[in-house]
GULO-386548 format. One record per residue (C-alpha): residue number from 0; x negated, y, z. Coordinates in Angstrom, 3 decimals, padded with zeros to 6 digits. Each point is the difference from the previous one (the first is absolute). Layout:
BEGIN
<NUM, <X, Y, Z>>
...
//
This chain:
BEGIN
<0, <-097.519, -078.554, -027.189>>
<1, <001.791, 002.075, 002.680>>
<2, <-000.844, 003.673, 001.405>>
<3, <-001.347, -000.740, 003.720>>
<4, <001.718, 001.546, 003.255>>
<5, <-002.322, 001.189, 002.256>>
<6, <-000.396, -003.002, 001.809>>
<7, <001.900, -003.483, -000.399>>
<8, <-000.056, -000.121, 004.007>>
<9, <-000.491, 002.574, 002.165>>
<10, <000.510, 001.423, 003.272>>
<11, <000.940, 003.788, 001.051>>
<12, <-001.622, 001.884, 002.829>>
<13, <002.477, -001.360, 002.858>>
<14, <-000.993, -003.932, -001.393>>
<15, <003.048, -000.644, -000.788>>
<16, <000.342, -001.838, -003.719>>
<17, <001.036, 002.156, -002.690>>
<18, <001.313, -000.892, -003.475>>
<19, <-002.032, 002.220, -002.305>>
<20, <002.367, -000.271, -002.704>>
<21, <002.302, 001.925, 002.508>>
<22, <-002.337, 002.943, 000.347>>
<23, <-000.871, 002.865, -002.135>>
<24, <-003.739, -000.017, 001.237>>
<25, <-001.324, 001.599, -003.214>>
<26, <000.707, 002.365, -002.936>>
<27, <002.589, -001.338, -002.407>>
<28, <001.061, -002.893, 002.728>>
<29, <-001.159, -003.390, 001.013>>
<30, <-000.283, -001.215, -003.758>>
<31, <-001.320, 003.347, -001.077>>
<32, <002.862, -000.170, -002.609>>
<33, <002.333, 002.709, 001.935>>
<34, <001.815, -002.813, 001.003>>
<35, <001.476, -000.835, 003.692>>
<36, <000.864, -003.740, -000.527>>
<37, <001.494, -000.354, 003.608>>
<38, <001.492, 003.634, 000.334>>
<39, <003.786, 001.014, -000.033>>
<40, <-000.174, 003.627, 000.415>>
<41, <002.916, 002.918, -000.234>>
<42, <001.615, 000.507, -003.057>>
<43, <001.469, 003.403, 001.077>>
<44, <-001.042, 002.808, 002.041>>
<45, <-000.509, 003.978, 000.616>>
<46, <-001.680, 002.428, 002.323>>
<47, <002.471, -001.382, 002.816>>
<48, <001.249, -003.240, -001.137>>
<49, <-001.873, -003.167, 000.722>>
<50, <-002.793, 001.788, 001.336>>
<51, <-001.531, -001.672, 003.190>>
<52, <-002.509, 002.336, 000.401>>
<53, <-002.193, 002.504, -001.188>>
<54, <-003.495, 001.138, 001.395>>
<55, <-001.264, 003.126, -000.613>>
<56, <-003.715, -000.257, -001.952>>
<57, <-002.446, 002.471, 000.264>>
<58, <-002.253, 001.007, -002.656>>
<59, <000.162, -001.190, -003.358>>
<60, <-000.143, -003.487, -001.620>>
<61, <001.141, -001.753, -003.158>>
<62, <-001.009, -003.440, 001.226>>
<63, <002.709, -002.131, 000.314>>
<64, <000.911, -001.922, 003.532>>
<65, <-000.668, -003.824, 000.600>>
<66, <001.931, -002.145, 002.258>>
<67, <-000.895, -003.020, 001.958>>
<68, <001.418, -001.421, 002.983>>
<69, <001.226, 002.581, 002.661>>
<70, <-002.201, 002.977, -002.116>>
<71, <000.038, 002.334, -002.446>>
<72, <-003.130, 001.535, -001.094>>
<73, <-000.851, 002.818, -002.085>>
<74, <-002.344, 002.592, -000.576>>
<75, <-000.268, 004.016, -000.070>>
<76, <-002.388, 003.114, -000.302>>
<77, <000.407, 002.847, 002.013>>
<78, <-001.437, 003.313, -000.487>>
<79, <-001.623, 001.604, 002.738>>
<80, <-001.962, 002.990, 001.336>>
<81, <-001.295, 003.398, -001.850>>
<82, <-000.100, 000.119, -003.472>>
<83, <-003.184, -000.821, -001.580>>
<84, <-001.996, 000.422, -003.291>>
<85, <001.588, -001.863, -002.824>>
<86, <-002.256, -002.643, -001.616>>
<87, <-000.918, 000.557, -003.536>>
<88, <002.167, -000.918, -002.422>>
<89, <-000.925, -002.681, -002.549>>
<90, <000.476, 000.491, -003.587>>
<91, <003.477, -000.415, -001.653>>
<92, <001.709, 000.505, 003.343>>
<93, <003.455, 001.260, -000.240>>
<94, <003.424, 000.063, 002.407>>
<95, <-002.283, -001.217, 002.952>>
<96, <000.250, 000.999, 003.507>>
<97, <-002.897, 000.949, 001.714>>
<98, <-001.507, -001.210, 003.103>>
<99, <-000.380, 003.084, 001.911>>
<100, <000.167, -001.493, 003.374>>
<101, <-001.263, -002.956, 002.083>>
<102, <002.552, -003.084, -000.076>>
<103, <000.646, -002.407, 002.609>>
<104, <000.108, -003.448, -001.478>>
<105, <002.803, -002.047, 001.833>>
<106, <001.089, -003.306, 000.014>>
<107, <003.293, -000.596, 001.669>>
<108, <001.934, -002.775, 001.468>>
<109, <003.902, 000.006, 000.605>>
<110, <002.058, -002.065, 001.956>>
<111, <002.086, -001.605, -002.547>>
<112, <003.529, -000.140, 002.146>>
<113, <-000.156, 003.175, 001.524>>
<114, <-001.993, 002.151, -002.383>>
<115, <-002.312, 001.192, 002.955>>
<116, <-003.950, 000.630, -000.051>>
<117, <-001.691, -003.113, 001.001>>
<118, <-003.325, 001.332, -000.682>>
<119, <-001.502, 002.938, -001.959>>
<120, <-003.674, -000.211, -000.770>>
<121, <-002.189, 002.776, -001.245>>
<122, <-002.588, -001.700, -002.091>>
<123, <-001.938, 003.085, -001.384>>
<124, <-000.106, 004.044, -000.188>>
<125, <-001.530, 001.228, -003.000>>
<126, <000.387, 002.461, -002.655>>
<127, <000.840, -001.846, -003.402>>
<128, <-003.186, 000.418, -002.499>>
<129, <002.662, -000.086, -002.892>>
<130, <003.382, 001.360, -000.649>>
<131, <002.947, -002.077, -000.623>>
<132, <002.735, 000.579, -002.921>>
<133, <003.239, 001.536, 000.951>>
<134, <002.048, -002.719, -000.176>>
<135, <-002.338, -002.073, 002.731>>
<136, <-001.489, 000.501, 003.283>>
<137, <-003.272, -001.102, 001.791>>
<138, <001.899, -003.106, 001.317>>
<139, <001.490, -001.735, -003.112>>
<140, <-001.969, -003.550, 000.304>>
<141, <002.688, -002.171, 001.653>>
<142, <-001.283, -002.164, 002.928>>
<143, <000.067, -003.938, 000.298>>
<144, <000.663, -002.129, 002.878>>
<145, <-000.028, -003.567, 001.192>>
<146, <001.604, 001.171, 003.184>>
<147, <-003.233, -000.254, 002.176>>
<148, <-002.137, 002.168, -002.272>>
<149, <001.142, 003.404, -001.703>>
<150, <-002.301, 001.205, -003.008>>
<151, <000.346, 003.241, -000.597>>
<152, <-002.014, 001.792, -003.287>>
<153, <-000.470, 003.542, 000.158>>
<154, <-002.503, -000.263, -003.087>>
<155, <-002.864, 002.333, 000.510>>
<156, <001.208, 000.578, 003.579>>
<157, <-000.745, -003.436, 000.918>>
<158, <001.594, -003.776, 000.072>>
<159, <000.979, -000.897, 003.585>>
<160, <001.323, -003.366, 001.377>>
<161, <002.046, 000.760, 003.305>>
<162, <001.430, -002.478, 002.552>>
<163, <003.995, -000.449, -000.846>>
<164, <000.694, -000.233, 003.505>>
<165, <-001.949, 002.859, 001.412>>
<166, <-001.002, 002.258, -002.562>>
<167, <-003.695, -000.174, 000.900>>
<168, <-002.160, 000.186, -002.878>>
<169, <-001.915, -003.400, -000.267>>
<170, <-002.563, 000.943, -002.899>>
<171, <-000.483, 002.909, -002.384>>
<172, <-001.790, 000.154, -003.702>>
<173, <-001.007, 003.327, -001.781>>
<174, <-000.006, -001.260, -003.744>>
<175, <-001.283, 003.302, -001.297>>
<176, <001.653, 003.076, -001.562>>
<177, <002.227, -000.365, -002.862>>
<178, <-000.352, 002.561, -002.916>>
<179, <003.726, -000.417, -001.477>>
<180, <000.832, 001.263, -003.360>>
<181, <001.194, 003.570, 000.005>>
<182, <000.025, -000.141, 003.994>>
<183, <003.352, -001.768, -000.096>>
<184, <-000.725, -001.990, 003.079>>
<185, <-000.018, -003.537, 001.431>>
<186, <002.548, -002.688, 000.077>>
<187, <-001.009, -003.706, -000.507>>
<188, <001.022, -001.770, 002.896>>
<189, <-001.580, -002.822, 001.504>>
<190, <001.016, -003.797, -001.273>>
<191, <-000.516, -002.753, 002.726>>
<192, <000.294, -003.945, -000.029>>
<193, <-000.869, -002.100, 002.956>>
<194, <-003.059, 001.632, 001.608>>
<195, <-001.270, 001.663, -003.093>>
<196, <000.884, 003.846, -000.628>>
<197, <-000.451, 001.204, -003.498>>
<198, <-000.801, 003.848, -001.027>>
<199, <-000.160, 001.479, -003.592>>
<200, <-002.145, 002.943, -000.146>>
<201, <000.774, 001.442, -003.415>>
<202, <-001.635, 003.700, -000.545>>
<203, <-002.216, 002.006, -001.911>>
<204, <-003.151, -001.156, 001.402>>
<205, <-000.975, -003.828, 000.514>>
<206, <002.924, -001.753, 000.132>>
<207, <000.422, -003.418, 002.043>>
<208, <002.365, -002.560, 001.446>>
<209, <-000.911, -001.230, 003.358>>
<210, <001.150, -003.038, 002.123>>
<211, <-000.295, 000.594, 003.962>>
<212, <000.651, -002.513, 002.902>>
<213, <003.359, 001.008, 001.991>>
<214, <-001.059, -000.796, 003.064>>
<215, <-004.175, 001.299, 000.025>>
<216, <000.118, 002.257, -002.762>>
<217, <-003.042, -001.683, -001.397>>
<218, <-000.597, 000.538, -003.764>>
<219, <000.865, -003.357, -001.932>>
<220, <-000.722, 001.244, -003.530>>
<221, <-000.016, 002.880, -002.305>>
<222, <000.079, 000.261, -003.711>>
<223, <-000.436, 002.895, -002.007>>
<224, <002.521, 001.266, -002.257>>
<225, <000.000, 001.889, -003.570>>
<226, <002.643, 002.251, 001.112>>
<227, <001.110, 003.676, 000.173>>
<228, <002.400, 000.997, 002.435>>
<229, <002.933, -001.936, 001.025>>
<230, <002.988, -000.499, 002.553>>
<231, <001.041, -003.752, -000.285>>
<232, <000.361, -002.257, 002.370>>
<233, <-001.517, -003.350, -000.193>>
<234, <001.872, -003.064, 000.427>>
<235, <-000.900, -003.513, 000.987>>
<236, <001.358, -002.576, -002.516>>
<237, <-000.557, -003.726, 000.459>>
<238, <-000.809, -002.276, -003.039>>
<239, <-001.301, -003.736, -000.548>>
<240, <-000.288, 000.014, 003.722>>
<241, <-002.317, 003.083, 000.312>>
<242, <001.284, 003.418, 001.211>>
<243, <-001.330, 002.971, -002.447>>
<244, <-000.381, 003.880, 000.756>>
<245, <002.138, 001.668, -003.050>>
<246, <-000.568, 003.725, -000.493>>
<247, <001.323, 002.065, -002.750>>
<248, <-002.205, 002.688, -001.496>>
<249, <-000.722, 002.472, -003.209>>
<250, <-002.564, -002.327, -001.445>>
<251, <001.465, -003.465, 001.010>>
<252, <002.183, -002.127, 002.124>>
<253, <-002.125, -001.993, 001.867>>
<254, <-000.046, -003.105, 002.429>>
<255, <-002.680, -000.872, 002.395>>
<256, <-000.679, -003.318, 001.798>>
<257, <001.260, 000.803, 003.619>>
<258, <-002.588, -001.761, 001.601>>
<259, <-003.021, 000.880, -002.028>>
<260, <000.938, 003.187, -001.845>>
<261, <-000.934, -001.291, -003.136>>
<262, <002.213, 000.935, -002.938>>
<263, <002.236, -002.712, -001.064>>
<264, <001.432, 002.077, -003.403>>
<265, <000.643, 003.395, -001.474>>
<266, <002.699, 001.255, -002.303>>
<267, <-000.813, 003.559, -001.734>>
<268, <003.050, 002.435, -001.154>>
<269, <000.805, 002.125, 003.075>>
<270, <000.276, 003.883, -000.775>>
<271, <-001.926, 002.288, 002.543>>
<272, <001.562, 001.276, 003.512>>
<273, <001.081, -003.516, 000.813>>
<274, <002.305, 000.517, 003.046>>
<275, <002.454, -002.975, 000.460>>
<276, <-000.921, -003.300, 001.265>>
<277, <000.246, -003.277, -001.986>>
<278, <002.667, -002.568, 000.955>>
<279, <-000.435, -003.887, -000.681>>
<280, <002.709, -002.887, 000.015>>
<281, <000.056, -003.553, -001.288>>
<282, <-003.452, 000.157, -001.735>>
<283, <000.158, 003.465, -001.599>>
<284, <-001.631, 003.174, 000.974>>
<285, <001.613, 002.898, -000.950>>
<286, <-001.304, 003.800, -000.100>>
<287, <001.117, 003.182, -001.214>>
<288, <-001.141, 003.710, -000.016>>
<289, <000.932, 003.209, -001.769>>
<290, <-002.120, 003.156, -000.380>>
<291, <-001.136, 001.391, -003.349>>
<292, <000.430, -003.477, -001.206>>
<293, <002.448, -002.662, 001.145>>
<294, <-000.442, -003.912, -000.069>>
<295, <001.449, -002.648, 002.139>>
<296, <-001.659, -003.702, -000.074>>
<297, <001.310, -003.555, 000.854>>
<298, <-002.972, -002.521, 000.406>>
<299, <000.303, -003.606, 000.241>>
<300, <-002.230, -001.374, 002.705>>
<301, <000.061, -003.500, -001.198>>
<302, <-003.652, -000.654, -001.117>>
<303, <-001.008, 003.767, 000.236>>
<304, <-003.607, 000.357, -000.001>>
<305, <-002.164, 002.877, -001.336>>
<306, <001.246, 003.022, -002.451>>
<307, <003.563, -000.675, -000.780>>
<308, <000.741, 003.193, -001.669>>
<309, <000.461, -001.224, -003.742>>
<310, <000.903, -003.629, 000.952>>
<311, <003.393, -002.135, 000.103>>
<312, <-000.097, 000.629, 003.949>>
<313, <001.702, 003.228, -000.218>>
<314, <003.601, -000.912, -000.449>>
<315, <000.852, 003.291, -001.074>>
<316, <-000.404, 003.583, 000.146>>
<317, <002.159, 003.137, 000.328>>
<318, <-001.057, 003.684, -001.420>>
<319, <002.892, 001.944, 000.650>>
<320, <002.071, 000.935, 003.300>>
<321, <-002.659, -001.043, 002.772>>
<322, <-000.258, 000.540, 003.701>>
<323, <-002.334, 002.885, 001.311>>
<324, <000.052, 000.693, 003.542>>
<325, <002.907, -002.859, 001.301>>
<326, <-001.008, -003.335, -000.152>>
<327, <001.634, -003.002, -001.624>>
<328, <002.571, -001.704, 001.698>>
<329, <000.139, -003.503, -000.641>>
<330, <002.858, -002.291, 000.974>>
<331, <000.977, -003.645, -001.301>>
<332, <-001.512, 000.572, -003.185>>
<333, <001.606, 003.324, -000.645>>
<334, <-002.572, 003.116, -000.033>>
<335, <001.770, 003.340, 001.017>>
<336, <-002.413, 003.093, -000.999>>
<337, <000.426, 003.863, -000.569>>
<338, <-001.016, 001.551, -003.146>>
<339, <-003.091, 002.064, 001.369>>
<340, <001.724, 001.610, 003.135>>
<341, <003.244, 000.994, -001.643>>
<342, <003.533, -001.386, 000.546>>
<343, <-000.279, -002.333, -002.784>>
<344, <-000.054, -003.491, 001.382>>
<345, <-000.412, -003.298, -002.062>>
<346, <000.728, -003.224, 000.880>>
<347, <-001.743, -002.835, -001.908>>
<348, <-000.983, -003.525, -000.283>>
<349, <-003.439, -000.733, 002.011>>
<350, <-000.698, -002.719, -002.138>>
<351, <000.943, 001.274, -003.599>>
<352, <-000.272, 003.574, 000.390>>
<353, <003.189, 000.256, -001.427>>
<354, <002.095, 002.881, 000.986>>
<355, <003.603, -000.265, 001.360>>
<356, <000.130, 003.795, -000.293>>
<357, <-001.388, 003.393, 000.868>>
<358, <002.668, 001.944, 001.996>>
<359, <000.057, 003.370, 001.289>>
<360, <001.150, 000.112, 003.750>>
<361, <001.327, 003.041, 001.901>>
<362, <-003.349, 000.693, 002.011>>
<363, <-002.609, 002.933, -000.284>>
<364, <-003.868, -000.403, 000.426>>
<365, <-000.955, -003.363, 001.195>>
<366, <-003.242, -000.952, 001.784>>
<367, <001.292, -002.659, 002.141>>
<368, <-000.543, -003.483, -001.338>>
<369, <003.277, -002.068, -000.223>>
<370, <000.484, -003.004, 002.297>>
<371, <002.640, -002.621, 000.357>>
<372, <001.438, -002.339, 002.687>>
<373, <003.426, -002.225, -000.320>>
<374, <000.208, 000.438, -003.848>>
<375, <000.189, 003.776, 000.611>>
<376, <-002.493, 002.665, -001.369>>
<377, <-000.736, 002.948, 001.635>>
<378, <-001.036, 003.234, -001.900>>
<379, <-000.901, 002.861, 001.820>>
<380, <-000.762, 003.691, -001.345>>
<381, <-001.972, 003.377, 001.313>>
<382, <003.031, 001.149, 001.547>>
<383, <000.615, -003.128, 002.042>>
<384, <002.688, -001.443, -001.845>>
<385, <000.433, -003.810, -000.212>>
<386, <001.923, -001.665, -002.685>>
<387, <000.759, -003.586, 000.738>>
<388, <000.334, -002.206, -002.884>>
<389, <001.233, -003.675, -000.430>>
<390, <-002.618, -002.087, -001.461>>
<391, <000.591, -000.713, -003.426>>
<392, <-000.410, 000.928, -003.782>>
<393, <002.075, 003.112, 000.510>>
<394, <-000.385, 002.690, 002.657>>
<395, <003.241, -000.637, 001.883>>
<396, <000.177, 002.632, 002.739>>
<397, <000.989, -001.161, 003.458>>
<398, <-000.947, 003.063, 001.777>>
<399, <-001.213, 003.505, -000.119>>
<400, <-001.818, 001.202, 003.392>>
<401, <-000.933, 003.391, 000.891>>
<402, <-002.520, 000.232, 002.788>>
<403, <-000.497, 003.835, 000.148>>
<404, <-003.494, -000.133, -000.189>>
<405, <-002.708, 000.037, -002.372>>
<406, <-001.590, -003.780, -000.867>>
<407, <-003.024, -000.827, -001.475>>
<408, <-001.407, -003.094, 001.584>>
<409, <001.598, -003.429, -000.857>>
<410, <002.680, -001.447, 002.052>>
<411, <-000.790, -002.952, 002.848>>
<412, <002.512, -003.088, -000.215>>
<413, <000.031, -002.278, 003.000>>
<414, <002.661, -002.102, 001.536>>
<415, <003.291, 001.951, -000.144>>
<416, <-002.062, 003.300, 000.039>>
<417, <-001.178, 002.303, -002.089>>
<418, <-002.677, 002.350, 000.423>>
<419, <-000.293, 003.613, -001.761>>
<420, <-002.808, 002.419, 000.674>>
<421, <001.227, 003.614, -000.809>>
<422, <-001.923, 003.168, -000.196>>
<423, <000.043, 000.467, 004.057>>
<424, <001.823, -003.241, 001.187>>
<425, <000.028, -003.793, 000.076>>
<426, <003.257, -001.056, -000.385>>
<427, <001.356, -003.786, 000.847>>
<428, <003.284, -000.861, -001.892>>
<429, <001.807, -002.716, 001.647>>
<430, <003.761, -000.576, 000.146>>
<431, <001.504, 001.094, 003.506>>
//
């Protein structure tokens, strides 16, 4: 079993051959584990040191940047115009931001070497129909790219495929309006394998997962889901020669056949409000969540079919100290994860679940997911502070880096560079 990169062999918009494992083309990197297997970014920086460039990004967005070839892509939503009447709040709404103006929903490409804008495309101008949580934005879904195409999801405000070279919209889809629990906003990112785009549409209405052709936007299949709101991004995992779409949610973790959409297996035991994305490596899928209840489950994919909930395909379970907003990091058989979004980091063996230890680290509120490259672990908190740890069973701190700008988005790693999306800027960190 292996987690599949976007494409095994692909080409960027300039038609030059590109190694997908050397890119950061999607949420959580080329293997969907948080690891950049061919990157070697800096260990140390601050707001003046090792900053190759910073680019002012208008509007707001907690989506993470993605990197392919010579470009960095990201999304944003910018409020414009006069104030408008606010849509009616949904039951249970709290700690929300109301959409009191129209938004410009934008997809941006920056030149990787210089940080200058390559293109900026407004795909839609409209007032969102629902609020978002105060910790989020109306551009929280990260894009995905194969270099030729950029897929940007703004949820209820549309799904768009843009030309990676020009920013021209190739096709767009309206998948409906999400009715999100408590009006807390939308955030699941698209997944991509080959020519197939996967969208998870879990909300308080009729939930589904849908597969689309990246070239034409044609719907390939759609499967209904008995799920309330979740924010988890799908991953694509190959097992026994067949790719599966794995999605974690409240009622079950499920795997769908990529070609047909048929359910291959499911496993119950997740709590509600699932945000973190699953990870997979060496025949194991691991998913975790934390809200009212806490749960983490490891599943053996060998022979996995049907309902696995109470079978020996569940390798281990954990019911304390599980992640909420930040997703798991899986690096060389080792799991790194935060307790909820607090500053307690657990390090554990992925196959057995045995914990090497839980450690209180000198960070504050954490929304960005941990990432890794060159046997270094990068942990970023809301203040923009990044701790760099050596990979291992103990959290050996190599550096503490202050950016001087709040960060909610997860880092992107590619080549010898690191990309941080702050509240107002996109930073390229590279040794000078």
